[in-house]
C-alpha positions as CSV (number, residue, x, y, z in Angstrom):
1,M,250.8,29.9,-152.8
2,T,254.3,28.8,-151.3
3,L,253.3,29.7,-147.6
4,R,249.7,27.9,-148.5
5,M,251.3,24.4,-149.3
6,I,253.9,24.7,-145.7
7,K,250.5,25.3,-144.0
8,T,248.9,22.5,-146.1
9,D,252.0,20.3,-145.8
10,W,252.1,20.5,-141.9
11,L,248.7,20.5,-141.2
12,A,248.4,16.8,-143.3
13,I,251.5,15.1,-140.7
14,K,249.2,16.2,-137.9
15,S,248.9,12.3,-137.2
16,C,253.3,12.2,-137.2
17,R,253.7,15.0,-134.6
18,W,254.3,12.4,-131.8
19,R,257.5,11.8,-133.4
20,L,259.1,15.4,-132.5
21,P,259.6,14.1,-128.6
22,V,261.1,11.0,-130.5
23,M,263.6,13.3,-132.3
24,A,264.2,15.2,-129.1
25,A,265.2,12.5,-126.5
26,T,267.8,11.2,-130.0
27,V,268.8,14.2,-129.8
28,A,269.3,14.5,-125.8
29,V,271.2,11.0,-126.2
30,F,273.8,12.3,-128.2
31,G,274.8,15.3,-125.7
32,F,274.8,12.3,-123.3
33,L,277.0,10.1,-124.8
34,K,279.5,13.4,-125.1
35,L,278.6,13.5,-129.0
36,T,277.8,16.6,-129.0
37,M,280.1,17.8,-132.0
38,T,277.4,15.9,-134.2
39,I,273.8,17.2,-132.7
40,I,273.4,19.9,-134.9
41,P,274.3,17.9,-137.9
42,I,271.6,15.8,-136.5
43,S,269.0,17.6,-136.0
44,A,269.6,18.8,-139.5
45,Y,269.3,15.0,-140.8
46,M,266.0,14.7,-138.6
47,A,264.3,17.3,-140.2
48,I,264.6,16.8,-143.8
49,A,263.9,13.0,-142.6
50,F,260.4,14.3,-140.5
51,S,259.2,15.8,-143.6
52,V,259.5,12.6,-145.9
53,N,256.2,12.3,-143.7
54,A,254.3,14.7,-145.8
55,F,254.6,12.6,-149.1
56,A,253.7,9.6,-147.0
57,V,250.7,11.1,-146.3
58,E,250.0,12.7,-149.1
59,E,249.8,9.1,-150.9
60,K,247.8,7.8,-148.4
61,G,245.3,10.1,-148.7
62,K,246.1,10.9,-152.9
63,L,246.1,14.7,-151.2
64,D,248.5,14.8,-155.0
65,H,245.2,14.6,-157.2
66,L,243.7,16.8,-154.6
67,Y,246.1,19.9,-155.4
68,L,246.4,18.2,-159.8
69,S,242.5,19.5,-159.1
70,L,243.0,22.7,-158.2
71,P,244.7,25.7,-160.2
72,L,248.1,24.6,-158.7
73,S,251.1,23.2,-161.5
74,R,253.5,20.8,-159.8
75,K,256.5,23.6,-160.0
76,S,254.1,25.0,-157.3
77,I,253.8,21.3,-155.2
78,V,257.1,20.9,-155.4
79,R,258.5,24.6,-154.6
80,G,255.7,24.2,-151.8
81,R,257.7,20.3,-150.3
82,F,261.3,21.9,-150.6
83,A,260.0,25.1,-148.6
84,F,258.4,23.0,-145.8
85,M,261.6,21.2,-145.6
86,I,264.2,24.3,-145.3
87,L,261.6,25.9,-143.3
88,L,262.0,22.9,-141.1
89,L,265.4,22.0,-141.4
90,T,265.9,26.2,-140.5
91,V,263.9,25.7,-136.8
92,A,265.6,22.4,-136.4
93,L,269.4,24.3,-136.9
94,I,268.1,27.0,-134.8
95,V,266.6,25.0,-131.8
96,C,269.5,22.9,-131.2
97,G,271.6,25.6,-131.9
98,A,270.5,27.5,-129.1
99,I,270.3,24.1,-126.8
100,T,274.1,23.4,-127.4
101,V,274.8,26.7,-125.8
102,I,273.0,25.9,-122.7
103,T,273.3,23.1,-121.7
104,A,277.0,21.9,-123.5
105,P,280.1,24.1,-122.2
106,T,282.0,22.5,-125.4
107,L,281.6,20.5,-128.2
108,E,282.4,16.6,-128.4
109,F,283.0,14.2,-130.1
110,G,284.7,11.0,-127.9
111,A,288.1,12.6,-126.9
112,F,287.8,16.0,-129.2
113,A,286.5,18.8,-127.2
114,V,286.8,22.5,-128.6
115,E,285.5,25.1,-126.2
116,I,282.4,26.9,-128.1
117,E,281.8,29.5,-129.2
118,P,279.4,31.4,-131.5
119,E,281.3,31.1,-134.9
120,I,281.8,27.8,-133.8
121,I,277.9,27.2,-133.5
122,V,277.4,29.6,-136.3
123,L,280.1,27.1,-138.3
124,M,277.9,23.4,-137.3
125,C,274.6,25.3,-138.6
126,F,276.2,25.7,-141.9
127,L,277.8,22.7,-141.9
128,G,274.5,20.8,-140.8
129,F,272.8,22.4,-144.0
130,A,275.8,21.5,-146.0
131,F,274.7,17.6,-144.2
132,G,271.2,18.6,-145.4
133,G,271.6,19.0,-148.8
134,F,273.2,15.8,-149.2
135,I,270.0,14.0,-147.0
136,N,268.1,15.8,-149.1
137,L,269.1,14.8,-152.9
138,S,269.1,11.5,-151.8
139,M,265.7,11.0,-150.6
140,Y,263.6,14.1,-152.4
141,P,264.0,13.7,-155.9
142,V,263.0,9.7,-155.6
143,M,260.4,10.5,-153.4
144,F,258.9,12.5,-156.0
145,R,259.2,10.6,-159.1
146,M,258.2,7.4,-157.0
147,G,255.8,8.0,-154.5
148,Y,255.9,7.4,-150.7
149,A,254.9,3.4,-150.9
150,K,257.5,2.3,-154.0
151,G,260.4,5.0,-153.0
152,K,260.1,4.9,-149.5
153,I,263.1,1.5,-149.9
154,F,265.9,3.7,-152.0
155,G,264.5,7.6,-150.4
156,Y,264.5,6.8,-147.3
157,Y,265.6,3.1,-145.5
158,I,268.2,2.7,-147.9
159,P,269.6,6.5,-147.7
160,V,268.7,5.9,-143.6
161,G,270.8,3.0,-143.4
162,I,274.1,4.5,-145.7
163,M,273.9,7.7,-143.6
164,S,274.3,5.2,-140.0
165,A,277.2,3.5,-141.6
166,V,278.7,6.9,-142.4
167,F,278.5,7.9,-138.5
168,G,279.8,4.7,-137.4
169,A,283.1,5.9,-139.8
170,I,283.4,8.5,-138.2
171,G,283.3,7.3,-135.0
172,S,285.9,4.8,-135.7
173,L,287.8,7.0,-137.4
174,A,287.9,9.3,-134.7
175,T,288.5,6.3,-132.3
176,S,291.5,4.7,-134.5
177,R,293.2,7.6,-135.9
178,F,292.9,10.4,-133.8
179,E,295.4,13.1,-133.9
180,L,294.8,12.7,-138.0
181,F,291.0,13.6,-136.8
182,S,291.9,16.0,-134.4
183,G,294.3,17.9,-136.5
184,W,291.5,17.8,-139.7
185,L,288.8,18.9,-136.3
186,T,291.0,21.8,-135.5
187,Y,291.8,23.3,-139.0
188,W,288.4,24.2,-139.7
189,F,287.7,25.5,-136.3
190,E,290.4,27.4,-136.6
191,N,289.3,29.0,-140.1
192,P,285.7,29.3,-139.1
193,L,284.5,31.8,-142.0
194,M,285.9,29.9,-144.7
195,V,284.7,26.4,-143.4
196,C,281.3,28.2,-143.3
197,A,281.0,29.5,-147.0
198,I,282.9,26.5,-147.9
199,M,279.6,24.7,-146.6
200,F,276.9,26.5,-147.3
201,A,277.9,27.0,-151.5
202,I,278.2,22.8,-150.8
203,G,274.3,23.1,-149.3
204,A,272.6,25.2,-151.9
205,G,274.1,23.4,-154.4
206,L,272.9,19.9,-153.2
207,F,269.5,21.7,-152.7
208,F,269.5,23.2,-156.1
209,I,270.3,20.4,-157.6
210,S,267.9,18.2,-156.2
211,Y,265.3,21.1,-157.0
212,Q,265.8,20.9,-159.9
213,L,266.0,17.6,-160.2
214,S,263.2,16.4,-158.3
215,L,261.0,18.8,-160.4
216,R,261.6,17.6,-163.7
217,L,261.2,13.9,-161.8
218,Y,257.9,14.7,-161.0
219,N,256.4,16.6,-164.0
220,K,257.2,12.8,-165.4
221,R,255.2,11.1,-162.8
222,D,251.9,9.6,-163.5
223,L,249.1,9.9,-161.2
């Protein structure tokens, strides 16, 4: 049933797939600006933001009513949507991780740079996973409770604005307090296994909370 819901969501957002090349171009711009360290986390952010299109298409086509007219529980719908999102996130992390390895000899963020090694790429993917958990928690429960039309302000635009501000603040910190920033990153890259474990625990916890909250809120929603 979950695989069927994944396929249904993928077919439903056919009209939105033109955004995928735009997302790829955005990733390329970050590489061109010597911000290759952000490529993998940014890919996680964009993958989850892209998956929100399933809510928009579902609401516009009243597919939620169709789903509930079938022998489908609300839990199955939520589980399928989360599985679809996790699949998109996984593909984005793998593809952008591979692109980073192929095209960039070092990971750079402004003046900070570190040579790319397998464990470093794995660390960045786990960082992207944790970051994706935060983005998902800020978007999915709102969408399941309010729908796309009513929830896009609080469940899409505001999180997007906050994340943009966060990236700007990180960039400012990297410039103004370079020693602190570089020391923090150096510690991370010197202890990749520990950081990977922490990032996985954070990401898994955030996704679990988001799933449980989404299920509870969707069960309370009148359709």
